[in-house]
C-alpha positions as CSV (number, residue, x, y, z in Angstrom):
1,M,21.5,15.8,-5.1
2,N,19.8,14.1,-2.2
3,K,21.5,12.6,0.8
4,G,21.2,9.1,-1.0
5,E,22.8,10.1,-4.1
6,I,25.4,11.8,-2.4
7,L,26.3,8.7,0.0
8,E,26.3,6.5,-3.7
9,L,28.5,9.1,-5.0
10,A,31.1,8.8,-2.0
11,E,31.2,4.9,-3.0
12,R,31.8,5.6,-6.5
13,V,34.7,7.9,-5.8
14,E,36.2,5.2,-3.5
15,G,36.0,2.7,-6.2
16,L,37.6,4.8,-8.8
17,D,41.1,3.7,-10.4
18,G,42.5,7.1,-10.9
19,N,40.5,10.4,-11.7
20,D,37.3,10.9,-13.6
21,P,36.3,14.4,-14.7
22,T,32.6,13.2,-15.0
23,V,32.8,12.0,-11.2
24,D,34.4,15.7,-10.6
25,E,31.7,17.5,-11.9
26,L,29.1,15.3,-9.8
27,T,31.1,16.0,-6.6
28,L,31.1,19.7,-7.4
29,L,27.3,19.8,-7.9
30,A,27.0,17.8,-4.5
31,S,28.9,20.4,-2.5
32,G,26.9,23.5,-3.8
33,W,27.9,24.2,-7.4
34,E,25.4,24.4,-10.2
35,L,25.3,23.9,-13.7
36,E,25.0,27.0,-15.7
37,R,22.6,25.3,-18.2
38,A,20.5,22.3,-17.9
39,D,22.2,20.3,-20.9
40,G,24.2,17.9,-18.8
41,L,27.6,17.2,-17.8
42,G,30.8,17.0,-19.8
43,E,33.4,19.0,-22.3
44,R,30.5,21.6,-23.0
45,A,29.2,21.9,-19.2
46,T,29.9,25.1,-17.3
47,L,29.6,24.9,-13.5
48,I,29.4,28.1,-11.3
49,D,31.1,27.9,-7.7
50,P,29.1,29.1,-4.6
51,E,30.7,32.6,-5.0
52,G,29.5,32.7,-8.7
53,R,33.2,32.0,-10.7
54,R,32.2,29.8,-13.8
55,T,34.6,27.1,-14.8
56,S,34.6,24.4,-17.0
57,R,36.7,21.1,-18.4
58,R,37.6,23.2,-21.3
59,Q,39.5,25.6,-19.4
60,G,42.1,23.1,-18.2
61,D,44.2,24.5,-15.3
62,G,40.9,26.3,-14.2
63,W,39.0,23.2,-13.4
64,F,38.4,22.1,-10.3
65,R,39.4,18.4,-10.1
66,P,39.0,16.7,-6.6
67,T,39.6,13.1,-7.6
68,S,43.2,14.5,-9.1
69,S,44.4,17.2,-6.5
70,L,44.5,16.8,-2.7
71,D,44.0,20.7,-2.3
72,A,40.8,20.4,-4.4
73,A,39.8,17.4,-2.4
74,M,40.6,19.4,1.0
75,A,38.4,22.4,-0.4
76,L,35.5,20.2,-0.3
77,V,35.5,19.4,3.4
78,P,32.3,21.2,4.7
79,E,32.7,24.0,7.1
80,G,32.4,23.0,10.8
81,W,34.2,19.9,10.0
82,A,37.8,18.8,11.4
83,V,40.5,16.6,9.8
84,E,40.9,13.9,12.2
85,S,43.5,11.9,10.2
86,I,44.6,11.2,6.9
87,S,46.7,8.3,6.2
88,I,48.6,7.5,2.8
89,W,50.3,4.3,2.3
90,P,52.4,3.9,-1.2
91,Q,52.0,1.0,-3.0
92,S,54.9,-1.7,-1.9
93,P,57.7,-2.6,-4.0
94,D,57.5,-5.3,-6.6
95,H,60.0,-7.5,-4.9
96,A,58.1,-7.4,-1.4
97,D,56.6,-10.6,-0.1
98,N,53.6,-8.9,1.0
99,K,52.5,-7.0,-2.3
100,R,49.6,-4.4,-1.5
101,P,48.2,-1.7,-3.7
102,P,48.3,1.9,-2.4
103,Q,46.0,3.0,0.5
104,A,44.2,5.8,1.5
105,N,42.1,7.0,4.4
106,A,40.6,9.9,5.3
107,R,38.3,10.8,8.6
108,L,36.7,13.7,9.3
109,L,34.9,14.8,12.6
110,G,31.9,17.1,13.1
111,T,31.7,20.2,15.2
112,S,29.4,21.5,17.7
113,I,29.1,24.5,20.5
114,Q,27.9,23.2,23.6
115,R,26.7,25.5,26.6
116,M,28.0,24.4,29.8
117,G,26.7,26.8,32.4
118,K,27.7,30.4,31.4
119,R,30.4,29.1,29.3
120,M,30.5,28.1,25.6
121,I,32.6,25.0,24.6
122,W,33.5,24.8,21.1
123,G,35.0,21.4,19.6
124,H,35.1,18.5,17.6
125,S,33.7,14.7,18.4
126,S,32.4,11.8,16.9
127,R,29.0,12.4,18.3
128,D,28.9,15.8,16.2
129,G,29.3,13.4,13.2
130,R,32.0,11.4,11.5
131,A,32.9,10.7,8.0
132,E,35.3,8.5,6.7
133,G,36.8,7.5,3.1
134,N,39.0,4.6,1.8
135,S,40.5,4.5,-1.7
136,K,43.7,3.4,-3.3
137,F,44.2,7.2,-3.9
138,A,44.2,10.2,-1.1
139,P,42.3,12.3,-3.2
140,N,39.9,9.9,-3.7
141,A,39.6,9.2,-0.1
142,I,39.3,12.9,1.2
143,T,36.8,13.7,-1.5
144,A,34.6,10.3,-0.5
145,A,34.8,11.6,3.3
146,A,34.0,15.2,2.5
147,L,30.7,13.8,0.3
148,R,29.7,11.6,3.4
149,A,30.1,14.8,5.5
150,I,28.0,16.8,3.2
151,A,25.4,14.3,3.4
152,A,25.4,14.2,7.2
153,T,24.5,17.7,7.3
154,M,21.4,17.1,5.1
155,E,18.3,15.9,6.4
156,D,17.0,12.4,5.5
157,D,15.5,11.9,2.2
158,H,11.5,11.3,2.5
159,G,9.5,9.3,0.1
């Protein structure tokens, strides 16, 4: 996937009304997983993670679902990125005057190592990259932010 496709996928994730196994598969591909065979995504697809382990939708519990799981979504945060904040607000009760849907936001910051004379300073700041995700569902907000962080580490598309 190129940078533009990953950014479009992040927007798609934010707009989901729950989880989506096909979007999960696309997200895994964007984060470095590979298809075992080029026969497309879906029930028969087998994906290989960066360590060479295979998984598929048919394996049930073994399937990696970032749009369903906070743990799976957090595992997508690229190395070198820090979680600045995560906020999760539940849906307001039915009897509330200011009825609102659930809301979630995730913000990530990039990492840098800077030479300050003889000292090497390591830290996170917005100048090193910032990625944000917003959705009704926390896993989707985190997944979208992680996808944007992945895209930020890529070179710009050419052509």
